PDB file of N, CA, C and O in Angstrom, chain B, residues numbered from 101:
ATOM      1  N   MET B 101       2.158  10.070 -12.052  1.00  0.00           N
ATOM      2  CA  MET B 101       1.393   8.445 -10.899  1.00  0.00           C
ATOM      3  C   MET B 101       0.661   7.947 -11.829  1.00  0.00           C
ATOM      4  O   MET B 101       0.366   8.507 -12.884  1.00  0.00           O
ATOM      5  N   LEU B 102       0.232   6.519 -11.358  1.00  0.00           N
ATOM      6  CA  LEU B 102      -0.134   5.159 -11.741  1.00  0.00           C
ATOM      7  C   LEU B 102      -1.678   5.273 -11.573  1.00  0.00           C
ATOM      8  O   LEU B 102      -2.619   5.094 -12.347  1.00  0.00           O
ATOM      9  N   LEU B 103      -1.600   5.560 -10.555  1.00  0.00           N
ATOM     10  CA  LEU B 103      -3.230   5.711 -10.039  1.00  0.00           C
ATOM     11  C   LEU B 103      -3.733   7.004 -10.293  1.00  0.00           C
ATOM     12  O   LEU B 103      -4.936   7.135 -10.066  1.00  0.00           O
ATOM     13  N   GLU B 104      -3.237   7.808 -10.627  1.00  0.00           N
ATOM     14  CA  GLU B 104      -3.711   9.308 -10.366  1.00  0.00           C
ATOM     15  C   GLU B 104      -5.072   9.238 -11.415  1.00  0.00           C
ATOM     16  O   GLU B 104      -5.111   8.891 -12.596  1.00  0.00           O
ATOM     17  N   GLY B 105      -6.055   9.659 -10.604  1.00  0.00           N
ATOM     18  CA  GLY B 105      -7.684   9.808 -10.959  1.00  0.00           C
ATOM     19  C   GLY B 105      -8.168   8.894 -10.361  1.00  0.00           C
ATOM     20  O   GLY B 105      -8.926   9.332  -9.496  1.00  0.00           O
ATOM     21  N   VAL B 106      -8.110   7.548 -10.376  1.00  0.00           N
ATOM     22  CA  VAL B 106      -8.619   6.471  -9.869  1.00  0.00           C
ATOM     23  C   VAL B 106      -8.698   6.100  -8.536  1.00  0.00           C
ATOM     24  O   VAL B 106      -9.142   4.955  -8.457  1.00  0.00           O
ATOM     25  N   LEU B 107      -8.405   6.685  -7.244  1.00  0.00           N
ATOM     26  CA  LEU B 107      -8.557   6.381  -5.982  1.00  0.00           C
ATOM     27  C   LEU B 107      -8.785   7.429  -5.647  1.00  0.00           C
ATOM     28  O   LEU B 107      -8.303   8.390  -6.247  1.00  0.00           O
ATOM     29  N   GLU B 108      -9.484   7.551  -4.723  1.00  0.00           N
ATOM     30  CA  GLU B 108     -10.413   8.883  -3.754  1.00  0.00           C
ATOM     31  C   GLU B 108      -9.553   8.778  -2.380  1.00  0.00           C
ATOM     32  O   GLU B 108      -9.637   9.661  -1.526  1.00  0.00           O
ATOM     33  N   SER B 109      -8.578   7.443  -2.197  1.00  0.00           N
ATOM     34  CA  SER B 109      -7.628   7.884  -1.417  1.00  0.00           C
ATOM     35  C   SER B 109      -7.085   6.770  -1.224  1.00  0.00           C
ATOM     36  O   SER B 109      -7.607   5.810  -1.791  1.00  0.00           O
ATOM     37  N   ILE B 110      -5.716   6.503  -0.261  1.00  0.00           N
ATOM     38  CA  ILE B 110      -5.390   5.127   0.049  1.00  0.00           C
ATOM     39  C   ILE B 110      -4.938   5.066   1.525  1.00  0.00           C
ATOM     40  O   ILE B 110      -4.236   5.884   2.120  1.00  0.00           O
ATOM     41  N   THR B 111      -5.520   3.859   2.015  1.00  0.00           N
ATOM     42  CA  THR B 111      -5.059   3.983   3.991  1.00  0.00           C
ATOM     43  C   THR B 111      -4.258   3.107   4.652  1.00  0.00           C
ATOM     44  O   THR B 111      -4.692   1.990   4.935  1.00  0.00           O
ATOM     45  N   TYR B 112      -2.896   3.520   5.009  1.00  0.00           N
ATOM     46  CA  TYR B 112      -2.338   2.323   5.395  1.00  0.00           C
ATOM     47  C   TYR B 112      -1.652   2.547   6.676  1.00  0.00           C
ATOM     48  O   TYR B 112      -1.119   3.480   7.276  1.00  0.00           O
ATOM     49  N   HIS B 113      -2.002   0.719   6.916  1.00  0.00           N
ATOM     50  CA  HIS B 113      -1.956   0.343   8.627  1.00  0.00           C
ATOM     51  C   HIS B 113      -0.424  -0.642   8.113  1.00  0.00           C
ATOM     52  O   HIS B 113      -0.015  -1.471   7.301  1.00  0.00           O
ATOM     53  N   ILE B 114       0.032   0.340   9.481  1.00  0.00           N
ATOM     54  CA  ILE B 114       1.739  -0.598   9.688  1.00  0.00           C
ATOM     55  C   ILE B 114       1.723  -0.684  11.190  1.00  0.00           C
ATOM     56  O   ILE B 114       1.435   0.269  11.914  1.00  0.00           O
ATOM     57  N   LYS B 115       1.951  -1.521  11.484  1.00  0.00           N
ATOM     58  CA  LYS B 115       2.254  -2.715  13.090  1.00  0.00           C
ATOM     59  C   LYS B 115       3.876  -3.429  13.094  1.00  0.00           C
ATOM     60  O   LYS B 115       4.489  -4.264  12.429  1.00  0.00           O
ATOM     61  N   ILE B 116       4.072  -2.740  14.010  1.00  0.00           N
ATOM     62  CA  ILE B 116       5.189  -3.519  14.703  1.00  0.00           C
ATOM     63  C   ILE B 116       5.550  -4.057  16.083  1.00  0.00           C
ATOM     64  O   ILE B 116       5.794  -3.626  17.210  1.00  0.00           O
ATOM     65  N   VAL B 117       5.468  -5.142  15.470  1.00  0.00           N
ATOM     66  CA  VAL B 117       6.023  -6.313  16.793  1.00  0.00           C
ATOM     67  C   VAL B 117       7.380  -6.729  16.992  1.00  0.00           C
ATOM     68  O   VAL B 117       8.187  -7.159  16.168  1.00  0.00           O
ATOM     69  N   PRO B 118       7.477  -6.567  18.007  1.00  0.00           N
ATOM     70  CA  PRO B 118       8.629  -6.865  18.866  1.00  0.00           C
ATOM     71  C   PRO B 118       8.579  -8.613  18.568  1.00  0.00           C
ATOM     72  O   PRO B 118       7.625  -9.374  18.408  1.00  0.00           O
ATOM     73  N   THR B 119       9.674  -8.779  18.576  1.00  0.00           N
ATOM     74  CA  THR B 119      10.344 -10.551  18.567  1.00  0.00           C
ATOM     75  C   THR B 119      11.444 -11.028  19.729  1.00  0.00           C
ATOM     76  O   THR B 119      12.553 -10.534  19.930  1.00  0.00           O
ATOM     77  N   GLU B 120      11.083 -11.658  20.129  1.00  0.00           N
ATOM     78  CA  GLU B 120      11.637 -12.569  21.002  1.00  0.00           C
ATOM     79  C   GLU B 120      13.050 -12.695  21.151  1.00  0.00           C
ATOM     80  O   GLU B 120      13.497 -13.087  22.229  1.00  0.00           O
ATOM     81  N   ASP B 121      13.936 -12.365  20.043  1.00  0.00           N
ATOM     82  CA  ASP B 121      15.019 -12.536  20.064  1.00  0.00           C
ATOM     83  C   ASP B 121      15.819 -10.883  19.928  1.00  0.00           C
ATOM     84  O   ASP B 121      17.023 -10.815  19.683  1.00  0.00           O
ATOM     85  N   GLY B 122      14.998  -9.678  20.115  1.00  0.00           N
ATOM     86  CA  GLY B 122      15.060  -8.339  20.079  1.00  0.00           C
ATOM     87  C   GLY B 122      14.902  -7.456  19.071  1.00  0.00           C
ATOM     88  O   GLY B 122      14.890  -6.227  19.136  1.00  0.00           O
ATOM     89  N   GLY B 123      14.772  -8.215  18.069  1.00  0.00           N
ATOM     90  CA  GLY B 123      14.477  -7.431  16.873  1.00  0.00           C
ATOM     91  C   GLY B 123      12.677  -7.402  16.181  1.00  0.00           C
ATOM     92  O   GLY B 123      11.937  -7.146  17.131  1.00  0.00           O
ATOM     93  N   CYS B 124      12.351  -7.476  15.660  1.00  0.00           N
ATOM     94  CA  CYS B 124      11.072  -6.738  15.373  1.00  0.00           C
ATOM     95  C   CYS B 124      10.703  -6.845  14.185  1.00  0.00           C
ATOM     96  O   CYS B 124      11.461  -6.612  13.244  1.00  0.00           O
ATOM     97  N   VAL B 125       9.054  -7.343  14.005  1.00  0.00           N
ATOM     98  CA  VAL B 125       8.191  -8.231  12.109  1.00  0.00           C
ATOM     99  C   VAL B 125       7.590  -6.864  12.508  1.00  0.00           C
ATOM    100  O   VAL B 125       7.189  -6.597  13.641  1.00  0.00           O
ATOM    101  N   CYS B 126       7.563  -5.502  10.777  1.00  0.00           N
ATOM    102  CA  CYS B 126       6.676  -4.932  10.728  1.00  0.00           C
ATOM    103  C   CYS B 126       5.641  -5.759   9.838  1.00  0.00           C
ATOM    104  O   CYS B 126       5.890  -6.891   9.425  1.00  0.00           O
ATOM    105  N   LYS B 127       4.557  -5.132   9.609  1.00  0.00           N
ATOM    106  CA  LYS B 127       3.442  -5.116   9.007  1.00  0.00           C
ATOM    107  C   LYS B 127       3.245  -4.473   8.525  1.00  0.00           C
ATOM    108  O   LYS B 127       2.822  -3.717   9.400  1.00  0.00           O
ATOM    109  N   ASN B 128       3.129  -3.850   7.478  1.00  0.00           N
ATOM    110  CA  ASN B 128       1.691  -3.632   6.597  1.00  0.00           C
ATOM    111  C   ASN B 128       0.941  -3.595   5.504  1.00  0.00           C
ATOM    112  O   ASN B 128       1.268  -4.070   4.416  1.00  0.00           O
ATOM    113  N   ARG B 129      -0.311  -2.909   5.814  1.00  0.00           N
ATOM    114  CA  ARG B 129      -1.897  -3.134   4.406  1.00  0.00           C
ATOM    115  C   ARG B 129      -1.723  -1.484   4.272  1.00  0.00           C
ATOM    116  O   ARG B 129      -1.249  -0.509   4.856  1.00  0.00           O
ATOM    117  N   SER B 130      -2.558  -1.940   2.905  1.00  0.00           N
ATOM    118  CA  SER B 130      -3.020  -1.255   1.985  1.00  0.00           C
ATOM    119  C   SER B 130      -3.935  -0.829   1.719  1.00  0.00           C
ATOM    120  O   SER B 130      -3.808  -0.623   0.512  1.00  0.00           O
ATOM    121  N   VAL B 131      -5.290  -0.369   2.132  1.00  0.00           N
ATOM    122  CA  VAL B 131      -6.504  -0.528   1.848  1.00  0.00           C
ATOM    123  C   VAL B 131      -6.911   0.834   0.501  1.00  0.00           C
ATOM    124  O   VAL B 131      -6.623   2.005   0.749  1.00  0.00           O
ATOM    125  N   TYR B 132      -7.404   0.547  -0.491  1.00  0.00           N
ATOM    126  CA  TYR B 132      -6.934   1.210  -1.906  1.00  0.00           C
ATOM    127  C   TYR B 132      -8.588   1.338  -1.546  1.00  0.00           C
ATOM    128  O   TYR B 132      -9.211   0.349  -1.160  1.00  0.00           O
ATOM    129  N   HIS B 133      -9.220   2.641  -1.713  1.00  0.00           N
ATOM    130  CA  HIS B 133     -10.741   3.257  -1.647  1.00  0.00           C
ATOM    131  C   HIS B 133     -10.888   3.317  -3.300  1.00  0.00           C
ATOM    132  O   HIS B 133      -9.767   3.597  -3.724  1.00  0.00           O
ATOM    133  N   PRO B 134     -11.655   3.193  -4.211  1.00  0.00           N
ATOM    134  CA  PRO B 134     -11.527   3.120  -5.485  1.00  0.00           C
ATOM    135  C   PRO B 134     -12.397   4.601  -5.664  1.00  0.00           C
ATOM    136  O   PRO B 134     -13.080   4.995  -4.719  1.00  0.00           O
ATOM    137  N   LYS B 135     -12.323   5.363  -6.904  1.00  0.00           N
ATOM    138  CA  LYS B 135     -13.631   6.145  -6.929  1.00  0.00           C
ATOM    139  C   LYS B 135     -14.530   5.797  -7.708  1.00  0.00           C
ATOM    140  O   LYS B 135     -14.073   5.516  -8.816  1.00  0.00           O
ATOM    141  N   SER B 136     -15.472   5.703  -7.634  1.00  0.00           N
ATOM    142  CA  SER B 136     -17.091   4.479  -7.320  1.00  0.00           C
ATOM    143  C   SER B 136     -17.526   3.822  -9.035  1.00  0.00           C
ATOM    144  O   SER B 136     -18.314   2.968  -9.440  1.00  0.00           O
ATOM    145  N   ASP B 137     -16.622   4.672  -9.630  1.00  0.00           N
ATOM    146  CA  ASP B 137     -16.348   4.610 -11.596  1.00  0.00           C
ATOM    147  C   ASP B 137     -15.863   4.198 -11.804  1.00  0.00           C
ATOM    148  O   ASP B 137     -15.810   4.244 -13.033  1.00  0.00           O
ATOM    149  N   VAL B 138     -14.519   2.952 -11.033  1.00  0.00           N
ATOM    150  CA  VAL B 138     -13.137   3.131 -11.894  1.00  0.00           C
ATOM    151  C   VAL B 138     -13.348   1.018 -11.144  1.00  0.00           C
ATOM    152  O   VAL B 138     -13.708   0.688 -10.014  1.00  0.00           O
ATOM    153  N   GLU B 139     -13.001   0.200 -12.181  1.00  0.00           N
ATOM    154  CA  GLU B 139     -12.269  -1.158 -11.318  1.00  0.00           C
ATOM    155  C   GLU B 139     -10.557  -0.949 -11.403  1.00  0.00           C
ATOM    156  O   GLU B 139      -9.873  -0.823 -12.419  1.00  0.00           O
ATOM    157  N   LEU B 140     -10.095  -0.960  -9.880  1.00  0.00           N
ATOM    158  CA  LEU B 140      -8.651  -1.605  -9.974  1.00  0.00           C
ATOM    159  C   LEU B 140      -7.721  -2.336 -10.810  1.00  0.00           C
ATOM    160  O   LEU B 140      -7.605  -3.514 -11.147  1.00  0.00           O
ATOM    161  N   ASP B 141      -7.380  -1.746 -10.933  1.00  0.00           N
ATOM    162  CA  ASP B 141      -6.166  -2.686 -12.323  1.00  0.00           C
ATOM    163  C   ASP B 141      -5.082  -3.418 -11.620  1.00  0.00           C
ATOM    164  O   ASP B 141      -4.214  -2.582 -11.368  1.00  0.00           O
ATOM    165  N   GLU B 142      -4.722  -4.597 -11.183  1.00  0.00           N
ATOM    166  CA  GLU B 142      -4.341  -5.148  -9.927  1.00  0.00           C
ATOM    167  C   GLU B 142      -2.316  -4.695 -10.772  1.00  0.00           C
ATOM    168  O   GLU B 142      -1.593  -4.175  -9.922  1.00  0.00           O
ATOM    169  N   ASP B 143      -1.591  -4.901 -12.258  1.00  0.00           N
ATOM    170  CA  ASP B 143      -0.967  -4.632 -11.799  1.00  0.00           C
ATOM    171  C   ASP B 143      -0.538  -3.455 -11.680  1.00  0.00           C
ATOM    172  O   ASP B 143       0.432  -3.426 -10.921  1.00  0.00           O
ATOM    173  N   LYS B 144      -0.936  -2.058 -12.253  1.00  0.00           N
ATOM    174  CA  LYS B 144      -1.203  -1.044 -11.408  1.00  0.00           C
ATOM    175  C   LYS B 144      -0.658  -0.598 -10.174  1.00  0.00           C
ATOM    176  O   LYS B 144       0.359   0.028  -9.876  1.00  0.00           O
ATOM    177  N   ILE B 145      -1.870  -1.224  -9.359  1.00  0.00           N
ATOM    178  CA  ILE B 145      -0.981  -1.201  -7.431  1.00  0.00           C
ATOM    179  C   ILE B 145       0.439  -2.801  -7.192  1.00  0.00           C
ATOM    180  O   ILE B 145       1.517  -3.104  -6.680  1.00  0.00           O
ATOM    181  N   LYS B 146      -0.225  -3.087  -7.679  1.00  0.00           N
ATOM    182  CA  LYS B 146       1.459  -3.780  -7.605  1.00  0.00           C
ATOM    183  C   LYS B 146       2.932  -3.011  -8.141  1.00  0.00           C
ATOM    184  O   LYS B 146       4.012  -3.295  -7.624  1.00  0.00           O
ATOM    185  N   ALA B 147       2.763  -1.776  -9.498  1.00  0.00           N
ATOM    186  CA  ALA B 147       4.090  -0.977  -9.567  1.00  0.00           C
ATOM    187  C   ALA B 147       3.863   0.102  -8.615  1.00  0.00           C
ATOM    188  O   ALA B 147       4.863   0.474  -8.001  1.00  0.00           O
ATOM    189  N   GLY B 148       2.601   0.766  -8.329  1.00  0.00           N
ATOM    190  CA  GLY B 148       2.871   1.827  -7.053  1.00  0.00           C
ATOM    191  C   GLY B 148       3.520   1.389  -6.073  1.00  0.00           C
ATOM    192  O   GLY B 148       4.517   1.959  -5.631  1.00  0.00           O
ATOM    193  N   LYS B 149       2.829  -0.138  -5.409  1.00  0.00           N
ATOM    194  CA  LYS B 149       3.518  -0.581  -4.173  1.00  0.00           C
ATOM    195  C   LYS B 149       5.247  -1.014  -4.544  1.00  0.00           C
ATOM    196  O   LYS B 149       6.022  -1.377  -3.660  1.00  0.00           O
ATOM    197  N   GLU B 150       5.454  -0.948  -5.327  1.00  0.00           N
ATOM    198  CA  GLU B 150       6.690  -0.683  -5.575  1.00  0.00           C
ATOM    199  C   GLU B 150       7.843   0.417  -5.529  1.00  0.00           C
ATOM    200  O   GLU B 150       9.061   0.248  -5.463  1.00  0.00           O
ATOM    201  N   LYS B 151       7.155   1.509  -5.577  1.00  0.00           N
ATOM    202  CA  LYS B 151       7.750   1.879  -6.683  1.00  0.00           C
ATOM    203  C   LYS B 151       7.171   3.648  -4.707  1.00  0.00           C
ATOM    204  O   LYS B 151       7.565   4.814  -4.668  1.00  0.00           O
ATOM    205  N   ALA B 152       6.298   2.952  -3.691  1.00  0.00           N
ATOM    206  CA  ALA B 152       6.530   3.393  -2.164  1.00  0.00           C
ATOM    207  C   ALA B 152       7.493   2.508  -1.795  1.00  0.00           C
ATOM    208  O   ALA B 152       7.946   3.375  -1.048  1.00  0.00           O
ATOM    209  N   MET B 153       8.159   1.680  -1.636  1.00  0.00           N
ATOM    210  CA  MET B 153       9.112   0.547  -1.376  1.00  0.00           C
ATOM    211  C   MET B 153      10.163   1.114  -1.915  1.00  0.00           C
ATOM    212  O   MET B 153      11.082   1.387  -1.143  1.00  0.00           O
ATOM    213  N   ASP B 154      10.309   1.418  -3.247  1.00  0.00           N
ATOM    214  CA  ASP B 154      12.000   1.946  -3.055  1.00  0.00           C
ATOM    215  C   ASP B 154      12.000   3.056  -2.696  1.00  0.00           C
ATOM    216  O   ASP B 154      13.224   3.187  -2.718  1.00  0.00           O
ATOM    217  N   GLY B 155      11.463   4.499  -2.200  1.00  0.00           N
ATOM    218  CA  GLY B 155      11.887   5.302  -1.681  1.00  0.00           C
ATOM    219  C   GLY B 155      11.657   6.180  -2.580  1.00  0.00           C
ATOM    220  O   GLY B 155      12.604   6.951  -2.427  1.00  0.00           O
ATOM    221  N   ARG B 156      10.823   6.717  -3.698  1.00  0.00           N
ATOM    222  CA  ARG B 156      11.383   7.824  -4.933  1.00  0.00           C
ATOM    223  C   ARG B 156      10.153   8.529  -5.062  1.00  0.00           C
ATOM    224  O   ARG B 156      10.056   9.459  -5.863  1.00  0.00           O
TER     225      ARG B 156
END
């Protein structure tokens, strides 16, 4: 895992909002909670998001 040992947790906030044309918009926000002695690497976060969206 790309962020193993770096994060305490990740919180996901997902909101699905109906649109006037009968469809919907899905909004997804991820909040990363790093361990106190760690600085997050934006490239690793981006790679982790891409892997999660891929579904593998």
